[in-house]
N, C-alpha and C positions, 0 to 999 in steps of 0.2 A: 563378385566376391573376391576378397583378398587372397592372393596366392600364398601369403604367409600362413594363413590359417590352414589352407589345404596342404601346405608343405609340412605342417607339424607332424601329422601322422606318418608321412614318409620319413621324416628325419628321425623318428623314434623307432623305426623298424630295423634297428641295427642287427638283430638276430638273423634276419633273412639275407644279409649282405654276403656272408661267406658262402651260403648256399647258392646264391645267384652266381657268384664268380665261379665256384667249383662246378656247378651243374652245366655251365655253358661252355666249358673248355672243349667239349666234344661236339658242339653244335655245327651243323653243316653251314657252309658259307652262304648258300642261297645264291641269288643273283642270276646272271646269265641272260641270254636274249629271250625275253618272254613274248616276243612278237608284237609288242605294242608299237614299236617304231615302224613296223611294216603295215600297220592298220588292222591287225588281227584283233578280234574281240578279247578283252582281258578283264577279269573280275578281280578286284582287290578289296580288302577289308581295312577300314580305318576306325580305330578305337579312340575315343576321346572322353573327357570327363564332364563336359557341359551337361547340365540337367534342367536348368530353368527354361521356361517356354521361349523367351526371347533369344536366349543363347542357342538353343537347339535349332530354332528357325534360322538364325543367322548362319550357323555353320552348314546347315542343310542347303540354304540358298547359295552359299559360296561353292559348295560341292556341285550343285546343279549347274552353276555357271561354268565350272570346270568341265563337266561332262558335255556341255554344248560345244566347248572348244575341242574336246577329245571324245567324239562320239563312240569310239571303239573301247574306251576305258570305262568300266562300270564300277562304281564305288558303293560298297555296303557300309553304311554308317552304324556304329554301335556306340551309344552314348552312356553317360553316367558310369564310366569305368574308373575304378579307383587305381591308384598307383600300385597297391598291393596286388591287385588282380593282373595288372600289366606284368609285374615281376613274375608272378606265377606262370603266366602264359609264355613269357620269354624263356623261363627255365625249362618248361615242358616242350616248347617248340611244336612241330607237327602242323597239320593242316588247319587246326582250329586257332592257331596263333594269328594275330593281325599282321598285315603287311606294313601298315603305317600306324604309329601310336603317338599320342601327345600326353604330356604330363604337366601338371600345374606347379611342380616343384623343380626349380632350377638346381636344387641340391642333388637331384637324380643324375645330372650330367656326368659327374665324376664316376658314379657307379656304372652307368650304362656304357660309357666310353671305355673304362678300364676293364670291364667284364667282356667287352666285345659283343654285346647283345644288340646294339644299334650300330649300323655300318658307318664308316667314315664317309662323309658326304663330299669331301674335298675332290675326289675324282669326278663326281657329277658336276660340281660347281665349275671345275676347270674346263671340263668338256663343253659346257654351255657358256663359258666366258663370263661367269659371275664372280666378281671380286667381293668377298665378304666384308673386307675393310671399307670398301666404298658403298656397300649396300646397307649395312646394319650399323647402328650407333655402337661405339666402341664397347660400352658396358654390356650391351645385349649380346654382342659377338663374344665377349669374354665369358658370359655365363652359359653359352651354348657349346663350349669346347673345353677339352681337358688334355693337357700335356701334348698339344699339337694335333689332337684328334677332334675334328669337327663332326662329331657324331650326331649333333642336333642343330636345329636352326630355331631362332626366335619366332613365335607366332603370337603377336601382340604382347604388350608389356604392362607393368605396373610401375608407377612413379609415386614417391611419397613426398608430401609437403604439409603445409600448415593450413588448417581450417580455423577461422576465427569468427566469433560472434560480433558482428558490427554493431548491433544494438547495445551489447554490454560494453564494447569499446567506447561508444559515444557517451554512455552513462558515466564511465570512468575518466572521461576526458582524453582518451587516446585516439589520435587522429590517423595513424597509419600502422600497418603491421610491423612487428620488430624484424630487424635484419641481422642483428648480432645477439649473442647470448646475453650480453649485458642488458640490452634493451628488452630482450625476452624475459629475463628474470624480473626486471622492474615492472613490466606489464603484468606478469603472472601474479606478483604480489599485490599490485594495485587492483586487479580483477578479483582477488580472493575475498570472499565475505564470510568470515567465521560465524558459526551459529552453534553455541553451546560447545559440545565436544566434536562437532562436525562442521559442516559448511552449508551456507545457503547457496553459495556459488564458489567453485574452485577455479582459479586461473588456468591451471594445467596440472595433470596428473603425471609425474615423471617416473613412477615406480615401474619396475620391470614386469610386474604382474598386470600392468595396464594394457590397454589395447594398442598394439603396434609400437609401444615404447620399448623397443628391444635394443640390445647393444649394437647390433649391426646397422640398425636404422640411425641411431645416434652417430655411430662412427663414420657413416658416409658424409656427415657434415664436417668432419675433421680431415677427411682424406687419408684415413689410416690404412695401413697394410696389415695383412694377417700372417704371411709367410715370407721367409727370406728366399734368396735365389736358389738355395739348396732344398727348399720345400719344408724347412723347419719353422715351427711357430715362432713369431717374433713379437708376440703381444707383450712380453716382459721387457723388451728393449725399445719398442716404438713408443716414444713419450706421448704420442697422441692418444694411445689407448688408456694410459693412466690418467691423462687429462680428462678424458670422457667420463671415466668412472668417478673421478673426483668432482667434476662439475655436476653430475647427476645427483650425487649424494648431498652436495652443498645446496642444491635447489630443493631437495626434500626438506632439509632443515629450515629453509626460508619460508616454506609453505605450511609448516606446522608439525613436521616430524613424521617419521615412517609409520608409527602405530596409528596416528590420527588419519593419515592418508589411506592406509590400508583398510581401516574400519569404514571410511567413507566409500572406498571402492566396492565394498561388498554390497552396496545398495545400487550398483549399476545394473542396467538391463543387458540383454544380449547385444553383442557387438553389431551383428548384422540384422538389426531390427530398428523400429522407430523408438525403442527404449535405449538406444545408444546414448551414453551420457552427454555427448555433444548435442545431439538432437533434442534431448530433454532439457538442456540448459544447465545441467549439473556441472559441466566444465565449460569454460569460455574459449579455450583454445585446445586444439587436438592435432596430433600427428596422425595422418591417415593417407590413404591412397585415392587415386582419381575416381574409383567406383563410387565413393561416398557422395560425389556431386549429384549423381542420379538419385541416390537414396534420399538425399535432402530435398530434392525437387519433388520426388514422388510422395514423400511423407508430409510435405507442406508444413514445415516447422514454423513456429510463431515468432520468428525473429529474422532480421537481415543477417546474412553471412557472406563471407568471401573466402578466397583462397590466396595463398602466397607461398613462395619457397620457404622451407623451414630455415630458421636462423643458423648462422655459423659462428664459430669462435671469434671473439673480438680481434684477435691477431690474424685472422684470415678473412677479414671483411670483404676483400676483393673477390673472394670465391662465392659470395652470395648468389644464389640461383641454382646451386647444386642440390642433389638429393640422391636417395637410394633407389636403384632400379632392380626389378625382378620381372618375372613373367612366365608365360607358357612356352614350353619347348615341344618340338615335334621331330620325329626321326623315322627312319626305315629300319625295320627289324632284320637282324642278321639271318633269321630263318626263312624270310620271305623268298619265294621262288619267282617273284614278279617285281623285282626291284626297279626295272626300267620304268614300268608304269607307275610304281609307287613314287619314284622320283618326280615324275611329271606332276603328280598331285602335290607333293611337298613343295616343289618349286613354285607352283601356282599360288598356293596358300600363303607362302612366305615372301615371295618377291614380286608378285603382280601388284602394282600400286593400287589399282581399283579394288582388287580383292581385299587387300589389307585395310584400305580406307573404309570400305563397306562394312567389314567385320568390326572395325574399331567403332564406327558410328553406331552400329547396332547394339553392341554389348558394353559400350562406354569404357573401353580399355584403351591404352595408349598404343598407337601404331608402332610397328617394330622395324620399319625401314626408313632410311633418311628421306627418300622421295615421298613416302606416305606422310611422314611428319610435316613435310613442307607443302602438302597438297592443299589447294584452295577448297577442295571438296570436304575436307575434314571439318567437323562441327566447330562453329565459331563461338560457342559458349565460353565467355571469359573465365569462368571458374574452372572449366576443363582445360582451357588453353594453358593455364599455369603449369599443368603436369606435362603438356606437350613441350613447353619450354624447358622444364627440368630434364626431360628425356633428351633434348637436343643439347643441353649444356655439357661442354667437354669436361667439366669438373665433376659431373655426376659419376657415381661408382656403384659397384655391386660387390657381393661376396664371392670369392674365388671358389671354383669347383674343387672337391676333395674326393679321394677314393672311397671314403666312408660317409659320403653325403654331408649333411649339416651337423654332424656330431660335434665338430669343433665349436659351432655356434651355440649348441646346447651347453657345452662346457663353460663358455664365456658367460652365458646367461646364469648358470648355476653360481658362478663366482659373483655375479651381480646381485643375485638374491641374498647371498651371505654378506656381502659388503654393505649393501643398503640397509640391512637389518641389524648390523653391528655384530654379526656372528664371526666375521673375518675383519678384524680391525687393522690388520697389516696388509695394505694393498700390494706393495711390492712383492711380499712373500706369496700372496695369493696369486699374483700374475705368474710368478715363476712356477708355482705348483701346477697351475692350469696349463701353462705352455708345455710342461712335461707330460701332463695327462693327454693333451692333444697329440703330441708327437708319438707317444706310446700307442695310442689308439689307431693312428694312421699306419704305423709300422705293423701292427697286428693285422689290420685290414689288408695290407699288401701281401 
């Protein structure tokens, strides 16, 4: 399942952020020698959010393999834990809090690092001679650290690309997936089949209420930045941001207009079901993550399909192959009294190539180390390999961590809602106002 959906609840929990920071200032540092290095028996607790049968089995199998390598370390697994519950436990501390925790939202990194509720893993990495820059893809390393604090490590990732209906492409006389936005727009128009006030088939749904069609996913194709060197929002001064909003709105007009598209969207089924509009043939192209490849195979859709990187702006054609990256993060809680043993588990799950590959193959997510991405044991399914290549592409990017989580992304999405609907006709003014809103919210959170 997409980390973007799981991240939404965490991103909207702004009211708990101040409580999290305030309540943790007095938390004990934990750590110390828990005896695990000397072979003494140690019990640690690992909280995670996976709940589907194949996911639970995969993480359980990985932990079992770890325990065989470390027979003195015993791991209690607790699954289906929400980010909200993790935050509550970290605020409370005490013996009931986990030693190791994972989160589906990379937006939590800025909160956890700045609040000090997850420990900085740099000393552990240095002690064991692990170079994060050499071990993890650049974007994944970026979303697991904040202001120099490596309080988390990536534990599998998500990459976003283009899904396209090969049967519909053939019927429209299109022989290859589009690489630039110019080609993409032409294909989207050619694939669109109007039907009364709606559509028999829509080439692509670009509106921000659509599934995964968010500002941050689009902006990854532009290589845009979000903050300047002083930590201030630069969305009003980076021309790539205005270019993205303009391109998206122009595409809406070419495909029938905002009202018509939004009315059509109301007939879509749930994103994570066989009623997804790409799976039902309601749209011929979709922006989505690697997990969709398994869903399409399981649901046995009635058409041929394939994947490719999402297109890029025409003036950046050389960057084709890039995409947006996010993923699961894992860390050691500051309140843990067994951080030495906890580190052994975190190190194994995040840096052992076999462990990462086995987990990726089992739950159909992208590996999160360079060695695992290059492993011959990784699934060879060509549709999935598209996303492996996106993760390895040096031009791929992510959204930077912020002290108040993903609040700045929500501000940008709100501007997108107003701009695409015509409620904010002055884009430059809207960008200036949104940048100010972002800066004020971050200042307040600090």
